[in-house]
C-alpha positions in Angstrom: 75.7 19.9 -21.0 72.5 21.8 -21.5 73.0 25.5 -22.0 70.8 28.6 -21.8 70.8 29.0 -25.5 69.4 25.5 -26.0 66.2 26.6 -24.2 65.6 30.0 -25.7 64.1 28.7 -29.0 61.6 26.2 -27.4 60.7 28.8 -24.8 60.0 31.4 -27.5 57.7 28.9 -29.1 55.9 28.3 -25.8 55.6 32.1 -25.1 54.5 32.7 -28.6 51.7 30.2 -28.3 50.5 31.4 -24.9 50.8 35.1 -25.7 49.6 35.1 -29.2 53.0 36.3 -30.6 55.3 35.2 -33.4 58.0 33.2 -31.7 60.7 34.8 -33.8 59.6 38.2 -32.5 59.5 37.3 -28.8 62.2 39.5 -27.2 64.6 37.7 -24.8 64.9 40.7 -22.5 61.2 41.6 -22.1 59.3 40.4 -19.0 56.5 37.9 -19.3 54.1 40.5 -17.8 55.2 43.2 -20.3 54.3 40.9 -23.2 50.8 40.2 -21.9 51.3 37.4 -19.4 50.1 37.1 -15.8 50.2 34.8 -12.9 47.3 32.7 -14.1 49.0 32.2 -17.5 52.1 31.1 -15.7 50.3 27.9 -14.7 50.0 26.7 -18.2 53.5 27.9 -19.1 55.0 25.7 -16.3 53.1 22.7 -17.6 54.3 23.3 -21.1 57.9 23.6 -19.9 57.6 20.3 -18.1 55.9 18.6 -21.1 58.3 20.0 -23.8 61.6 20.4 -22.0 61.2 17.8 -19.3 62.1 20.3 -16.5 59.9 20.7 -13.4 59.3 24.3 -12.3 57.6 25.4 -9.1 55.1 28.1 -9.7 57.1 30.1 -7.3 60.0 30.0 -9.8 58.1 32.1 -12.4 57.6 35.7 -11.3 55.5 37.7 -13.7 58.4 40.0 -14.3 60.7 37.1 -15.5 62.3 37.5 -18.9 62.7 34.7 -21.5 66.5 34.8 -20.9 66.1 34.6 -17.1 63.7 31.7 -17.5 66.2 29.9 -19.9 68.9 30.3 -17.3 66.6 29.0 -14.5 65.7 25.9 -16.7 69.4 25.3 -17.4 70.2 25.3 -13.6 67.2 23.1 -12.9 68.2 20.7 -15.6 71.6 20.2 -13.9 70.0 19.9 -10.4 70.4 23.4 -9.2 67.9 25.6 -7.5 64.5 24.7 -6.0 62.3 22.1 -7.8 59.1 20.5 -6.7 60.1 17.8 -4.2 57.4 15.3 -5.3 56.4 13.5 -8.5 52.9 12.6 -9.4 52.2 8.9 -9.8 49.2 6.7 -10.5 47.8 5.2 -7.3 48.1 1.5 -7.0 44.4 1.2 -6.0 42.1 3.9 -7.6 39.3 2.9 -5.3 41.3 3.6 -2.1 40.2 6.6 -0.1 42.6 9.6 0.0 42.8 12.7 2.2 41.1 16.0 1.7 43.4 19.0 0.9 43.4 21.8 3.5 40.8 24.0 2.0 38.5 21.0 1.3 38.9 20.2 5.1 37.7 23.7 5.9 34.6 23.3 3.7 34.0 19.9 5.2 34.1 21.2 8.8 31.9 24.1 7.8 29.3 21.7 6.6 29.2 20.2 10.1 28.3 23.8 11.3 31.8 23.9 12.8 32.6 27.5 11.9 30.9 30.8 12.4 29.3 31.8 9.1 28.8 28.1 8.2 26.3 26.6 5.8 24.9 23.0 5.3 26.7 23.1 1.9 29.6 25.1 0.6 28.7 25.6 -3.1 28.4 27.9 -6.0 25.2 28.3 -8.1 24.8 29.8 -11.5 22.2 29.8 -14.2 23.0 30.8 -17.8 20.9 32.1 -20.6 20.5 29.9 -23.8 18.8 30.7 -27.1 18.0 28.7 -30.3 17.6 25.6 -28.2 16.2 22.4 -29.6 13.6 21.5 -26.9 13.3 17.9 -28.2 16.9 17.0 -28.3 18.6 19.2 -25.7 17.5 17.3 -22.6 18.7 13.9 -24.0 22.0 15.4 -25.3 22.7 17.1 -22.0 22.0 14.0 -20.0 24.2 11.9 -22.3 27.0 14.5 -22.1 26.8 14.4 -18.3 27.1 10.6 -18.4 30.2 10.7 -20.6 31.8 13.6 -18.6 31.4 11.7 -15.3 33.4 8.8 -16.9 36.1 11.2 -18.3 36.5 13.3 -15.1 36.8 11.0 -12.0 36.4 13.8 -9.5 32.7 14.1 -10.6 32.3 10.6 -9.1 33.9 11.7 -5.8 32.2 11.0 -2.4 33.4 12.6 0.9 33.3 10.1 3.7 32.2 10.8 7.3 35.8 10.6 8.5 36.9 13.4 6.3 38.4 11.4 3.5 37.3 11.2 -0.2 37.1 8.4 -2.7 36.3 8.0 -6.4 33.4 5.7 -7.2 33.9 3.3 -10.2 32.9 4.7 -13.6 30.2 2.1 -14.1 28.4 3.0 -10.8 25.0 4.3 -11.8 24.9 6.5 -8.7 27.7 8.7 -10.1 25.7 10.4 -12.8 23.7 13.4 -11.8 20.1 13.1 -12.8 19.0 16.0 -15.1 15.8 17.7 -14.0 13.9 19.5 -16.8 11.4 22.3 -16.1 9.1 23.0 -19.0 7.8 26.6 -18.7 6.8 27.0 -22.4 3.4 28.6 -22.7 3.5 29.8 -19.0 2.6 33.4 -18.4 5.6 35.7 -17.9 4.8 36.5 -14.2 4.6 32.8 -13.4 7.9 32.2 -15.2 9.6 34.9 -13.2 8.2 33.4 -9.9 9.2 29.9 -10.9 12.8 31.0 -11.8 13.1 32.9 -8.5 11.9 29.9 -6.5 14.3 27.6 -8.3 17.2 29.9 -7.8 16.5 30.2 -4.1 16.1 26.4 -3.8 19.4 25.6 -5.6 21.3 28.5 -3.8 20.2 27.3 -0.3 20.2 23.6 -0.9 23.5 22.8 -2.6 24.8 19.4 -3.6 26.7 17.4 -1.0 29.2 14.8 -2.2 28.8 13.3 1.3 25.6 11.6 0.2 25.4 12.0 -3.6 26.8 13.7 -6.7 28.5 17.0 -6.1 26.7 18.5 -9.0 23.0 19.5 -9.4 22.0 20.4 -13.0 18.6 21.4 -14.2 17.3 22.8 -17.5 14.4 25.2 -17.8 12.7 25.4 -21.2 11.2 28.7 -22.2 9.3 30.1 -25.1 10.8 31.0 -28.5 13.6 28.5 -28.2 15.1 30.0 -25.1 16.2 28.2 -22.0 18.3 28.5 -18.8 20.9 26.0 -17.7 21.0 25.8 -13.9 24.1 24.3 -12.1 25.1 24.1 -8.5 28.5 22.6 -7.7 30.0 21.7 -4.4 33.2 23.5 -3.5 34.4 20.2 -2.0 35.0 18.9 -5.5 35.2 21.8 -7.9 37.2 25.1 -7.8 37.0 28.1 -10.1 39.4 26.7 -12.7 37.6 23.4 -12.6 34.3 25.1 -13.2 35.7 26.4 -16.5 37.0 22.9 -17.4 33.6 21.5 -16.5 31.7 23.8 -18.8 34.2 23.5 -21.7 34.0 19.7 -21.6 30.3 19.6 -21.0 29.4 21.9 -23.9 31.8 20.0 -26.2 30.1 16.7 -25.5 26.6 18.2 -25.8 27.4 19.8 -29.2 28.7 16.5 -30.6 27.4 13.1 -29.7 30.6 11.6 -31.1 33.0 13.9 -29.4 35.9 12.3 -27.6 37.9 14.2 -25.0 41.6 13.6 -24.8 42.2 11.0 -22.1 43.7 12.0 -18.7 46.9 10.2 -17.7 46.4 11.1 -14.0 43.4 12.0 -11.9 42.8 14.2 -8.9 43.3 11.4 -6.4 46.8 10.8 -7.9 47.6 14.5 -7.5 46.3 14.7 -3.9 48.2 11.6 -2.9 51.4 13.0 -4.3 51.2 16.5 -2.7 50.3 15.0 0.7 53.9 13.7 0.7 55.1 17.3 0.8 55.1 17.8 4.6 58.5 16.8 5.9 60.4 17.6 2.8 63.1 20.3 3.1 61.2 22.6 0.6 57.9 22.3 2.6 59.7 22.9 5.9 61.4 26.0 4.5 58.0 27.4 3.4 56.5 26.6 6.7 59.3 28.4 8.6 59.0 31.4 6.2 55.3 31.8 7.1 55.5 30.9 10.8 58.4 33.3 11.4 56.2 36.2 10.2 53.0 35.5 12.1 53.8 37.9 14.9 53.9 40.8 12.4 50.6 40.1 10.7 47.9 42.7 11.0 44.2 42.3 11.9 41.5 42.0 9.3 40.0 45.4 8.2 38.0 46.7 11.1 34.8 47.1 9.1 31.9 48.3 11.3 29.4 45.6 12.2 25.9 45.5 13.5 26.0 41.8 14.5 28.8 39.6 15.8 29.5 37.0 13.1 29.3 34.2 15.7 25.7 35.0 16.3 24.7 35.1 12.6 23.0 32.2 10.9 22.9 33.1 7.2 21.2 31.1 4.6 22.8 32.9 1.7 25.5 35.4 1.0 24.2 38.6 -0.6 25.6 39.3 -4.1 26.2 42.5 -6.0 28.1 42.6 -9.3 28.9 44.9 -12.2 30.7 44.5 -15.5 33.4 46.9 -16.8 32.8 47.4 -20.6 35.4 46.1 -23.1 36.9 49.5 -24.1 37.4 50.6 -20.4 38.9 47.3 -19.4 41.2 47.3 -22.4 42.4 50.7 -21.3 42.9 49.6 -17.8 44.9 46.5 -19.0 47.1 48.8 -21.2 47.9 51.0 -18.2 48.7 48.0 -16.1 51.2 46.8 -18.7 52.7 50.3 -19.0 53.3 50.4 -15.2 54.5 46.8 -14.8 51.6 45.6 -12.8 49.2 42.7 -13.4 45.5 43.5 -13.7 44.9 41.3 -10.7 47.5 43.2 -8.6 46.0 46.5 -9.7 42.4 45.6 -8.7 43.7 44.0 -5.5 45.4 47.3 -4.6 42.3 49.3 -5.3 40.3 46.8 -3.1 42.8 47.2 -0.3 42.5 51.0 -0.5 38.7 50.9 -0.4 38.9 48.5 2.6 41.4 50.8 4.4 39.2 53.8 4.0 36.1 51.9 5.2 38.0 50.4 8.2 40.1 53.5 9.1 43.5 51.9 9.0 46.2 51.0 6.5 47.8 47.8 7.9 45.6 44.7 7.5 45.5 41.0 6.8 43.6 39.9 3.8 42.9 36.4 2.3 43.3 35.4 -1.3 41.9 32.4 -3.0 44.6 30.9 -5.3 44.4 28.3 -8.1 47.4 26.5 -6.6 47.8 23.7 -9.2 51.3 22.6 -8.8 52.6 21.7 -12.3 53.4 18.1 -11.5 52.0 16.8 -14.8 51.0 18.2 -18.1 47.3 17.1 -17.5 46.9 19.0 -14.2 45.3 22.0 -15.8 42.7 19.7 -17.5 41.6 17.9 -14.3 38.5 18.8 -12.4 39.1 18.9 -8.7 39.3 21.1 -5.6 42.9 22.2 -6.1 42.3 25.8 -4.8 43.9 27.0 -1.6 44.0 30.2 0.3 47.0 32.5 0.7 47.3 35.1 3.4 48.3 38.6 2.2 49.6 41.1 4.8 49.0 44.6 3.4 50.8 47.8 4.5 49.7 50.7 2.5 52.0 53.8 2.5 49.9 56.9 3.0 52.2 59.1 0.9 52.7 56.7 -2.0 51.3 56.9 -5.6 49.0 54.2 -6.8 51.8 52.8 -8.9 54.0 52.4 -5.9 51.2 50.8 -3.9 50.4 48.4 -6.7 54.0 47.4 -7.1 54.3 46.8 -3.4 51.2 44.7 -3.3 52.4 42.7 -6.3 55.7 42.0 -4.6 53.8 40.9 -1.5 51.8 38.5 -3.7 55.0 37.3 -5.3 56.7 36.7 -2.0 53.7 34.7 -0.7 53.4 32.7 -3.9 57.1 31.8 -3.7 56.3 29.9 -0.5 53.1 28.2 -1.7 53.9 24.6 -0.6 52.2 25.5 2.8 48.6 26.7 2.3 46.9 29.6 3.7 44.6 27.3 5.6 47.6 25.8 7.5 49.0 29.3 8.1 45.7 30.5 9.4 45.5 27.5 11.8 48.9 28.4 13.2 48.0 32.1 13.4 44.8 31.2 15.3 46.9 29.1 17.8 49.4 32.0 18.0 46.6 34.4 18.9 44.6 32.0 21.0 41.4 32.1 18.9 39.3 29.7 16.9 37.6 32.5 15.0 38.5 33.4 11.4 41.8 35.3 11.2 41.3 36.6 7.7 37.5 36.7 6.7 37.9 39.2 3.9 38.8 37.5 0.6 40.1 38.4 -2.8 39.8 36.0 -5.8 40.9 36.7 -9.3 40.7 34.5 -12.4 41.6 37.2 -14.8 43.5 35.7 -17.7 42.0 32.3 -17.2 40.9 31.9 -20.8 44.4 32.7 -22.1 45.8 30.2 -19.6 43.4 27.5 -20.7 44.1 28.3 -24.4 40.5 28.9 -25.4 37.4 30.8 -24.4 34.1 29.1 -23.4 32.3 28.0 -26.6 29.4 30.2 -27.8 27.4 27.3 -29.2 26.5 23.8 -27.8 24.5 22.1 -30.6 21.0 21.2 -29.5 21.6 23.2 -26.3 21.8 26.3 -28.4 23.7 29.5 -28.2 25.3 30.2 -24.8 25.3 33.7 -23.4 27.6 33.7 -20.4 26.9 37.4 -20.0 23.3 36.5 -19.2 23.9 34.8 -15.9 22.8 34.8 -12.3 25.1 33.5 -9.5 25.2 32.9 -5.8 28.0 31.8 -3.4 28.1 30.1 0.0 31.5 29.6 1.6 32.2 29.3 5.3 34.2 31.7 7.4 34.0 34.4 4.8 32.4 37.8 5.7 33.2 39.5 2.4 34.7 38.3 -0.8 35.4 40.0 -4.2 35.7 37.8 -7.3 37.1 39.0 -10.6 36.6 37.2 -13.9 36.6 38.0 -17.6 33.9 37.3 -20.2 35.1 37.9 -23.7 36.8 41.3 -23.4 34.9 42.6 -20.4 35.7 42.3 -16.7 33.2 41.5 -14.0 33.6 42.2 -10.3 31.3 40.4 -7.8 30.9 41.1 -4.1 29.6 38.2 -2.0 29.0 39.0 1.7 27.0 38.2 4.8 24.6 41.0 4.7 23.1 40.7 8.2 26.5 41.4 10.0 27.3 44.7 8.3 25.9 48.1 8.7 23.3 48.9 6.0 24.8 50.4 2.8 28.4 49.8 3.8 29.2 47.0 1.4 27.3 48.4 -1.6 29.0 51.7 -1.0 32.4 50.0 -1.0 31.6 48.1 -4.2 30.6 51.3 -6.0 33.8 52.9 -4.8 35.9 50.0 -6.0 34.4 50.1 -9.5 34.9 53.9 -9.7 38.6 53.4 -8.6 39.2 50.7 -11.2 37.6 52.9 -13.9 40.1 55.7 -13.1 43.0 53.3 -13.8 42.2 53.6 -17.5 43.9 57.1 -17.2 47.7 57.5 -16.8 47.3 60.3 -14.3 45.5 58.0 -11.8 48.6 55.9 -11.4 50.9 58.8 -10.5 48.7 60.6 -7.9 48.8 59.8 -4.2 45.8 57.7 -3.0 43.6 59.1 -0.2 44.2 56.8 2.8 43.6 57.0 6.6 46.5 58.2 8.8 46.2 55.4 11.3 48.1 52.3 10.6 46.3 49.9 12.9 42.7 49.6 14.0 41.7 51.5 17.1 38.0 51.3 17.5 36.1 52.8 20.4 35.6 50.3 23.3 31.9 49.9 22.6 32.2 49.6 18.8 31.7 46.2 17.1 34.1 45.8 14.2 35.4 42.9 12.1 38.3 41.2 13.9 37.4 42.5 17.4 34.3 41.3 19.0 32.3 42.0 22.2 31.9 38.3 23.0 34.7 36.6 24.9 36.8 34.6 22.5 37.9 32.0 25.0 36.0 29.9 27.5 36.3 30.2 31.2 39.5 28.5 32.2 39.3 25.0 33.5 41.4 23.7 36.4 44.3 21.7 35.0 45.4 18.3 36.1 44.7 14.6 35.2 41.2 13.3 34.2 38.9 13.3 37.3 36.2 10.7 36.5 35.3 7.9 34.1 33.9 10.3 31.5 37.1 12.4 31.4 39.3 9.3 31.4 37.4 7.8 28.4 37.8 11.0 26.4 41.5 11.3 27.4 42.1 7.8 26.1 40.5 8.7 22.8 42.5 12.0 22.5 45.7 10.1 23.3 45.0 7.8 20.3 43.9 10.5 17.9 46.6 13.0 18.7 49.3 10.4 19.4 50.2 12.0 22.7 51.3 10.2 25.9 48.9 12.1 28.3 46.2 14.7 28.2 45.6 17.5 30.7 41.9 18.0 31.4 42.4 21.8 30.7 44.7 21.3 27.7 43.7 22.8 24.4 43.0 20.2 21.7 44.6 22.4 19.1 47.8 23.3 21.0 48.3 19.5 21.5 48.5 19.1 17.7 44.8 18.8 16.7 43.1 20.5 13.8 39.5 21.0 12.7 39.4 17.7 10.8 40.8 15.7 13.7 38.2 17.5 15.9 35.4 16.3 13.7 36.8 12.7 13.9 37.2 13.0 17.7 33.7 14.2 18.2 32.3 11.4 16.1 34.2 8.9 18.3 32.9 10.7 21.4 29.4 10.4 20.2 29.8 6.6 19.4 31.5 5.8 22.6 29.4 7.9 25.0 26.1 8.1 23.2 26.2 11.9 23.5 26.9 14.3 20.6 28.9 17.5 21.1 28.6 20.0 18.3 31.8 21.1 16.4 30.9 24.7 17.1 30.6 24.2 20.8 33.8 22.2 20.8 35.7 25.0 18.9 34.5 27.5 21.5 36.0 25.5 24.3 38.3 22.7 23.0 39.3 21.1 26.3 38.7 17.6 27.7 37.0 19.1 30.8 34.6 21.1 28.7 33.6 18.2 26.5 33.1 16.0 29.6 30.9 18.8 31.1 28.7 18.8 28.1 28.3 15.1 28.2 27.4 15.2 31.9 24.9 18.0 31.2 23.2 15.8 28.6 23.4 12.8 30.8 22.9 14.0 34.4 23.5 10.6 35.9 26.8 9.9 34.1 30.0 9.7 36.2 
């Protein structure tokens, strides 16, 4: 029989490797957090436990406060069949060319690219350009193109295409259409002012015209050669195929291949399609249903998004870009903040999240709110999962209730517990919970458009930092970068990441909907708050917060989460379909939703539909009636009668 003692020695080895400690000196009664771990690093720890001990842990098993002894006891129970384990196993697909589903967040991006949501864009993507020096202008373009070719073979998701019906497939490795073509801009010898204009134009183009895996590669890469051996590497990646963790994997693999023509990456035993096919078996399992019930039982108690004052209803905005403001916290200050976090038993991510929530509360005028968090969400089904490029990320709703009389330490610990509780039920994604909350509230509008994303600790979780040198591509300066984000349904997002020993915070937001100066003022307030966390006294003092718990704006005030526009269409008269147009649509809905009958005033979503099924249904409507109904119009009034009315309006003589 396996005992707890049997696991302590290999666990100490794993913790020592991850935390940079001598395994013999890893205390058995100290928490993972206290020793320098965090929730991101727990991803790699889970994979190592599976690889070395053969025990499958859910990420929800590993709270950051867990001690080595507690983890050993958990593994002993799991090894004998006790406790909650992941209810699926990853396996190679029988046919790697077979299409497979989109994960929930991918579905959201896909529908957004059909202009389905408010605050939608033709492409959901992230753009960044990075400064390079000591570049070999003769060899760098060829080395970069060759590295791209080899990387596309190694990472199947880079060959992914998203099909019109909302599925995805991996193209064969030998398909020439899979390799992104490298565009080289040679600005050597060009006057400085012209260089600046050219870079600004290129940034705008790549930020507003992102790659779309629906019709080509999900990556757009370009290289700008400059004087004195300098250059800039430009890269736009579709969020449909690459998440934040994958972006780091992408650059690590790419730079390794550029630096060495003969480099060989360790082969991957499974790919993203294998993973997705496996996790799509979760619905219906007891563990998945338990998580679903946990979330759905709490919906009625969820707050509203922070009632930030607006100057434009988000439904009326048509943004091309999200505005960006960012700032880096220097290494000494960030080290001091991290030290105080460890002393108070709080992860750096939880500390900054709490500061963010406090800033939002003061700007919105209330202390109870619903926020959204973007999570890595890579279930440790295989030891290669952390090395695979793919869109694994998911959202997680975070209800926040700030105590007006509490110290910052108490607030941060409460927020950390809230994160832990939510992460313990991560088999149901925030996208799915948001859909149900929208049904619960009778709205199609975003229920949590304010987002928090942290990749603090990612380098430690991956086991290495990004390289500083890439052979002919030269010296890489990740600090010298420019970035832009476009993601649907998001009004405001903060992103946190570390470069070397510094911490960078980025606000991306839809500038035209907010009152001038509001977001930049909040950003400055957040950075000031985080800086104060380097001092012990800031943790013990009460935090200034509004007295009101819930939003209570004046009737004529436009705020996030409560709008002047009606959120529901005028009610249709219920009953059976009345004419041929309605009967044709009813038959289609019966097939897609697998229902026996359709009331002409029935809501598509309350009948079991979701946004992806809506896209498919509207495509069928367009093919069978010759009339297109936009996703956005459909979401505003998702009834059979409304769709039929739009078809009749487009075809006055139809019956």
